[in-house]
FITISE-768185 format. One record per residue (C-alpha): residue in three letters; x, y negated, z negated. Coordinates in steps of 0.001 Angstrom, whole numbers, plus 500000, padded with zeros to 6 digits. Layout:
BEGIN
ALAXYZ ...
***
This chain:
BEGIN
MET548790507256296305 THR548990510634297999 ILE549224510951301747 ALA549013514377303345 ALA549459514944307072 SER549031517782309525 GLY550094517977313153 ALA551377514756314682 GLY550533512368311878 ALA546928513463311351 ILE545014512042308425 VAL544047514608305840 GLY542610514275302348 SER544184510919301568 ASN542621508593299049 LEU544116505804301164 LEU541045506070303374 GLY538598505361300584 LYS534961505493301691 SER535855506393305277 ASP537810509622304755 PHE538515511802307750 ALA536827515184307919 ALA539611517636307153 SER538519520304309635 SER539712518700312866 ALA542879517368311258 LEU543860520691309724 SER543447522475313046 GLY545893520056314623 LYS543266518771317053 TRP542629515141317839 ASP539510514342319797 THR536768511796320324 GLU535378512474316867 SER538774511746315328 TRP538907508359317020 ASP535333507695315888 GLN536538508268312341 VAL539397505829312864 ARG536876503322314199 SER534804503748311040 LEU537690502300309018 PHE537128498884310614 ARG534277496460309979 LEU533977495328313593 ARG530527494296314790 SER528725496975316766 ASN527114494538319211 VAL530444493273320600 THR533452495235321878 TYR536505493467320497 LEU539445493404322938 ASN541739490771321444 THR544042492735319157 GLY546921490931320882 GLY545599487763319236 LEU544311489068315923 GLY544000492698314903 PRO541284493027312264 ALA542392494611309006 SER541025498057308205 GLN538874498716305165 PRO541743500511303363 VAL543872497382303827 LEU541065495099302662 ASP540450497323299637 ARG544140497323298692 VAL544394493546298965 PHE541238493073296909 GLU542302495527294208 GLN545710493913293834 SER544189490415293849 GLN541846491479291056 THR544732492889289049 GLN546771489707289493 ALA543808487592288415 GLN543294489697285298 ILE546908489998284203 GLY548470486831285581 GLU551744488331286772 HIS553337487715290172 TYR554048491438290797 HIS557223490764292730 ASN558289494311291842 LEU555837495560294495 PHE557911494030297277 ALA560648496673297041 PRO558478499729297839 THR556783497847300675 ARG560199496867302002 GLU561248500520301951 THR558108501498303868 ALA558716498750306422 ALA562373499696306822 ALA561488503336307493 PHE558809502224309945 PHE561381500288311995 GLY564362502602311503 VAL566470500108309538 LYS567693499550305972 PRO565553497794303350 ASN568189495073302874 GLU567762494100306538 ILE564099493140306096 ALA562681489822304886 PHE558953489248304549 VAL557573486164306281 ARG554087484867307070 ASN554084485790310769 ALA556295486288313818 SER556460482531314404 GLU558071482027311002 GLY560412484959311591 ASN561459483538314949 SER562096480194313260 VAL564290481846310614 ILE566584482925313448 SER566388479817315619 SER566967477425312719 GLY569591479589311055 LEU572012480233313910 SER574909477817314265 LEU574370476112317621 LYS575714472831318893 LYS574862470448321698 GLY575197472125325082 ASP574897475684323771 GLU572356477648325782 VAL569393479806324833 VAL567690481984327461 PHE564197483460327198 GLU561373484454329549 SER558833481973330892 HIS555995484055329422 ALA557257483607325852 HIS554491482871323364 PRO554617479422321710 GLY555448481233318477 GLY558620482441320151 SER559500479514322394 PHE558703476394320369 ALA561350477152317754 TRP564025476926320460 MET562406473870322023 ASN562713472284318602 ARG566461473030318542 GLN566728471490322000 LYS564919468359320848 ARG566765468130317542 ASP570283469322318349 GLY570708469130322109 VAL570667472890322613 LYS569839473730326232 VAL566840475990326862 LYS566792478058330055 ILE563976480333331192 PHE563630483153333681 GLU560488484409335386 PRO559727488016334394 SER559077490569337121 SER556365493211336902 ALA558175495234339575 SER561039496831337640 SER563134496643334479 GLU566259496375336621 GLU564857493262338270 ASN564181491709334873 LEU567710492466333719 GLN569065490782336834 ARG566828487736336506 LEU567733487281332849 PHE571500487536333231 ASP571468485359336339 LYS570658482556333864 VAL573498483420331495 THR576703481358331531 LYS579746480951329327 ARG577714478520327204 THR574918481018326484 ARG574792481795322769 VAL571349483381322361 ILE569035485574324409 GLN565462486135323303 VAL562715488173324940 SER559283489313323911 HIS559425493062323365 ILE555989493119325007 THR554679489954326617 ALA551441488525325263 THR550428487484328765 THR550468490724330758 GLY551706493408328358 LEU555017493837330176 ILE557523495911328187 PHE561115494705328448 ASP563966497232328400 ILE565325496099325047 SER568135498668324885 ALA569561497620328252 ILE569403493925327390 ALA570958494558323972 ALA573871496497325447 GLU574722493769327945 ALA574243490970325408 ARG576564492764323003 ARG579172493221325731 ARG579110489479326344 GLY579060488514322663 ILE575601486918322823 TRP573104487043319966 PHE569997488978321021 HIS566702488264319267 VAL563388490002319978 ASP559926488549319437 GLY558055491706318461 ALA554629490225317794 GLN552996492484320399 SER555029495654319901 ALA554889496463316176 GLY551884498719315740 MET551335499251319456 ILE554348501468320179 PRO556892503348318019 ILE559991501250317325 ASN563474502098316063 LEU565407498852315922 LYS568784500512315371 GLU568312502519318544 LEU567166499434320454 GLY570276497557319331 CYS569007493987318951 ASP570575491657316377 SER567262490422315022 TYR563551491026315438 ALA560423489301314152 THR556824490436314054 SER553418489771312525 GLY551305492040310382 HIS548010490656311665 LYS548043491980315243 TRP548606495622316251 LEU549515496642312697 ASN546040495548311544 GLY547477494156308336 PRO546499491072306327 ILE546699487619307874 GLU549854485717306872 THR552051488796306711 GLY555058489618308840 LEU558748490310308691 VAL562078489449310208 TYR564867491992310671 ILE568506490881310707 ALA571235493469311274 ALA573216493709308031 GLU576558493090309705 ARG575252489787311101 ASN573230488579308140 ASP575706485881307108 GLU575481484307310571 VAL571901483200309876 THR571950480237307499 CYS568930479834305237 SER566687476954306264 TYR564628477268303086 VAL565698478678299735 GLY564184479159296324 ALA563765481715293593 TYR564700485181294935 SER567081483716297553 ASN569877483700295023 ASP572228486169293406 GLU574220484119290892 TYR573821480441290121 GLU574799477908287511 LEU573827474280287843 PRO575184472185289331 SER578023473862291205 THR577464477619291594 PHE575005479201294005 THR575383482597295667 TYR572929484083298142 VAL571569487551297541 ASP573523489859299852 SER570636490825302139 ALA567992489419304452 VAL565866488909301337 ARG567654485567300898 HIS565157484209303463 GLU562258484901301089 TYR561804482069298644 GLY559424481254295844 THR556281483039294751 ARG554586485114297462 ASN551225486859297414 ALA551927490436296346 ALA548386491436297337 SER549100490620300975 VAL552421492448300862 VAL550918495680299511 GLY548128495303302055 LEU550794495343304745 GLN552249498483303179 THR548841500151303492 ALA548712499124307150 PHE552070500827307771 GLU550895503949305960 LEU547661504146307942 GLN549576503930311220 ASN551895506695310065 GLN548922508860309183 ILE547242508452312553 GLY550557508932314359 ARG552449506100316006 GLN553064507869319306 ARG549423508941319334 ILE548397505296318928 ALA550657504223321795 ASP549431507004324079 HIS545792506280323261 GLY546000502562324035 ALA548006503123327213 SER545578505790328436 LEU542622503445327978 ALA544439500679329856 GLN545139503224332598 LEU541435504113332799 VAL540579500463333300 LEU543343500063335869 GLU541972502980337857 GLY538461501564337612 LEU539578498210339005 SER542069499407341611 GLU539716498996344570 VAL537822495896343487 LYS538085493288346229 GLY539047489816345112 LEU540711491024341913 GLU544444491038341157 ILE546100493102338429 LEU548807491059336672 SER550070493780334329 PRO552870496094335503 VAL551957499223337424 ASP555233500963336490 LEU554471503267333544 ALA557793502447331865 MET556835498766331729 ARG553123499100331009 SER551534498859327571 SER548095498864325944 ILE547457495385327344 LEU545848494984330768 THR545492491562332391 PHE543806490698335680 ARG542683487588337510 VAL540261486618340236 PRO542148484191342508 GLY540225480973343015 VAL537953481552340011 ASP538593479997336592 CYS539517482675334049 LEU537130481056331571 THR534253481755333952 VAL535235485419334193 SER535771485774330446 ARG532471484061329717 GLY530662486465332036 LEU532212489441330252 SER531185487979326902 GLU527684486704327575 GLU526483489401329957 HIS528374492462328710 LYS529467491647325123 PHE533226492076325561 ARG535553489778323593 THR538611489192325784 ARG541327486536325821 VAL542038484152328685 VAL545660483849329815 THR546300480274330890 GLU550063480311330285 ARG552217479613333369 GLY549051479093335396 LEU548312482833335347 ASN544553482237335115 GLY544066485753333769 VAL541781487727331492 ARG543456490026328958 ALA542129493126327213 SER544003494821324351 TRP543253498525323814 HIS543812499967320362 VAL542772502560317786 TYR539140501440317479 HIS538415501942321197 GLN537217505010323081 GLU537205506150326711 ALA533566505093326921 ASP534585501522326037 ALA537202501463328792 LEU534768502811331380 ARG532088500287330361 TYR534638497487330529 ALA535751498443334035 GLU532121498516335142 ALA531495495145333489 VAL534469493586335280 ARG533257494974338594 SER529813493527337915 VAL531124490083336964 VAL533470489906339959 ALA530670490953342320 SER528481488146340974 LEU531029485393341552 
***
């Protein structure tokens, strides 16, 4: 598979794109315009009669990803091998994508499973404390609630602030005591798209000797990430959201120097290094010990294709594009009476997610109006009583979509 790039990650002449190849002219000139984004959009099989704005829930896989999964599935069906040898190159691609070493990556089915690898694997006893934000997704919070129910671990939450990163740092560490053993935050919250200052939290957690885990379900594929620079001890994400990879793909990162602190909750073939029944069993000396049994190689190589496609488009370009569309919507809604923006206004904390609410009106009513009258697929935000409507802006959207959405919201609000 040959991937050629020009400019900031432009897509040029790659057979990865299959039937939806980019025209080389704009890419070779280093330009990136509306036509380029139209070509990206052509890689996805989204319906034309609905504008899909729920990437934060499920990011549809691109045609190159679907083709790769299908081709590998066909090969496996014909030959009958498990193709576990394909995991290593995908692991290398993933490691480079996140700025870590391949031996620090374990493939899992989704962020929820990755979060559970950490929560179940850390040695915690009754009375030990875990702190995370009140907007944590169930995939990030329930694993710790389970430890509380099972082992008497104490869960503490803090309310995130959309005002400033400094305020969030203060609110978080106000909850920390001498019994705090773990801090977890969502890199980007699923509720409002708030970006936490991971580096600042990591530095303070390290100073206090507290394990710091990040739920990255909303960040991987939305913004560029270098986990070594961020400094967290562990990180979990899904392939099926902003990465637009296959469903039931994801990974968990565990810093190599802390790998032995996470006990395996499940083991099987590939978890081991040496063994001899009944007395000898040695874990493989890497995060790979958390992978067990036969996995679907077709899904794994599909995830590799998703990483490669993001690299070709340009990860910073993707982040800038989504954020600029969210900004367009924000500007279009800024003077709408009876509407409240829940997402941060501060650029450093804002992402490609924009959430609003209409106080006194059920979010389902607003979302239904956007769907039935204007054909926008949004996601309601009922967590913590936020009563919001969320839109996720990604690679298959254009400025025209953002402008139409802002107009649709204005129309729905005016009709209430």
